[in-house]
C-alpha positions in Angstrom: 0.0 0.0 0.0 2.8 2.3 0.9 4.5 1.7 -2.5 1.1 2.4 -4.3 0.7 5.8 -2.5 4.3 6.7 -3.1 3.9 5.8 -6.8 0.7 7.9 -7.1 2.4 10.8 -5.4 5.3 10.7 -7.8 3.0 10.4 -10.8 0.9 13.3 -9.6 4.0 15.5 -9.1 5.2 14.6 -12.6 2.0 15.8 -14.3 2.1 19.3 -15.6 0.2 21.8 -13.5 -3.1 22.8 -14.9 -2.6 26.2 -16.6 -4.8 28.9 -15.4 -7.3 30.1 -18.0 -6.3 33.6 -19.2 -9.4 35.9 -19.2 -10.0 39.4 -20.3 -11.2 40.7 -16.9 -8.4 39.2 -14.8 -5.4 39.3 -17.2 -5.8 41.2 -20.4 -7.7 44.3 -19.2 -5.1 45.3 -16.6 -2.3 45.0 -19.2 -4.4 46.8 -21.8 -5.1 49.7 -19.4 -1.5 50.0 -18.4 0.1 49.6 -21.8 -2.5 50.6 -24.3 -5.1 52.7 -22.5 -3.4 56.1 -23.1 -4.2 55.9 -26.8 -7.2 53.5 -26.9 -9.2 54.4 -23.8 -12.7 55.9 -23.6 -11.5 59.2 -24.8 -10.4 57.6 -28.1 -12.7 57.8 -31.1 -14.9 54.9 -32.1 -13.7 52.8 -35.0 -16.0 54.5 -37.5 -15.0 58.0 -36.4 -11.3 57.1 -36.4 -11.5 55.6 -39.9 -13.1 58.8 -41.2 -9.9 60.7 -40.5 -7.1 58.4 -39.1 -4.3 61.0 -39.7 -6.1 63.5 -37.4 -6.2 61.0 -34.5 -2.8 59.5 -35.1 -1.3 63.1 -34.8 -3.0 63.3 -31.4 -1.7 59.8 -30.4 -5.2 58.4 -30.4 -6.1 55.1 -32.1 -9.6 53.6 -32.3 -11.3 53.0 -28.9 -10.7 49.5 -27.4 -11.7 50.2 -23.8 -14.2 47.4 -23.4 -14.2 43.7 -24.2 -16.6 44.2 -27.1 -14.5 47.0 -28.7 -11.3 45.0 -28.2 -12.5 41.7 -29.7 -13.8 43.6 -32.7 -10.1 43.7 -33.7 -9.8 40.0 -33.2 -12.8 38.6 -35.0 -14.9 41.6 -36.1 -16.2 41.6 -39.7 -14.1 44.6 -40.7 -11.0 44.2 -38.6 -10.6 40.5 -37.8 -7.0 39.7 -37.0 -5.9 43.3 -36.6 -5.0 42.9 -32.9 -2.8 39.9 -33.6 -1.0 41.5 -36.5 -0.3 44.7 -34.6 0.9 43.1 -31.4 2.9 40.3 -33.0 6.6 40.2 -32.4 7.4 39.3 -36.0 7.8 35.6 -35.4 4.5 34.9 -37.2 4.9 37.5 -40.0 6.0 36.5 -43.5 8.5 39.4 -43.5 9.6 38.9 -39.9 8.6 42.4 -38.9 7.0 43.1 -35.6 3.6 44.7 -35.6 3.4 48.4 -35.1 2.0 48.1 -31.6 4.4 45.3 -30.3 6.7 47.9 -28.8 3.9 49.2 -26.6 3.5 45.9 -24.7 6.2 46.9 -22.3 10.0 46.8 -22.0 12.2 43.8 -22.7 11.0 40.7 -20.8 7.7 42.3 -19.8 6.9 42.9 -23.5 7.5 39.2 -24.2 5.4 38.1 -21.2 2.5 40.4 -22.2 2.6 39.0 -25.7 2.4 35.5 -24.4 -0.6 36.5 -22.2 -2.4 37.8 -25.3 -1.5 34.7 -27.3 -2.9 32.4 -24.5 -6.0 34.5 -24.3 -6.6 34.4 -28.0 -5.6 30.8 -28.2 -2.0 30.0 -29.3 -3.2 27.9 -32.2 -5.4 30.8 -33.3 -2.7 33.5 -33.3 -2.1 34.6 -36.9 -0.9 37.6 -38.8 -3.3 37.0 -41.7 -5.3 40.0 -43.0 -9.0 40.0 -42.5 -9.8 38.9 -46.0 -7.4 35.9 -45.7 -8.9 34.6 -42.5 -11.1 31.5 -42.9 -14.1 30.5 -40.9 -11.9 27.8 -39.2 -9.3 30.5 -38.3 -12.0 32.6 -36.6 -13.5 29.6 -34.8 -10.1 29.0 -33.1 -10.2 32.3 -31.4 -11.0 31.8 -27.7 -10.6 35.2 -26.0 -12.7 34.4 -22.8 -14.2 37.2 -20.9 
């Protein structure tokens, strides 16, 4: 009996720990507010307003509003901008040209930037992370996106 318990204990210790589910509320929102909120908070224009005159808002360091779960996931799987968040935050490892997305540098400094990117990838679903443009995304690509609240 003692050998059986010891064996079970060793087996249990060898199993990988269950990974915590990455959620918007607990993990992504705090990073987003800290790293991205200055340009994409509630004072930023809606997507439609931004797209009417992007140069005007870019000059003011304002991008389209992404201050709620709904406005952020629009840039993950929304009809007009699916994949945009992944393309812009990518470190270049997934891009055909190897270039990092234009917002990657805003994820933090050095190791923190890499950690934050990994958080976003886990939230989206690592097998869903892509740098494809909206028109290139398939129904299967979009169904892989998890992004739990």
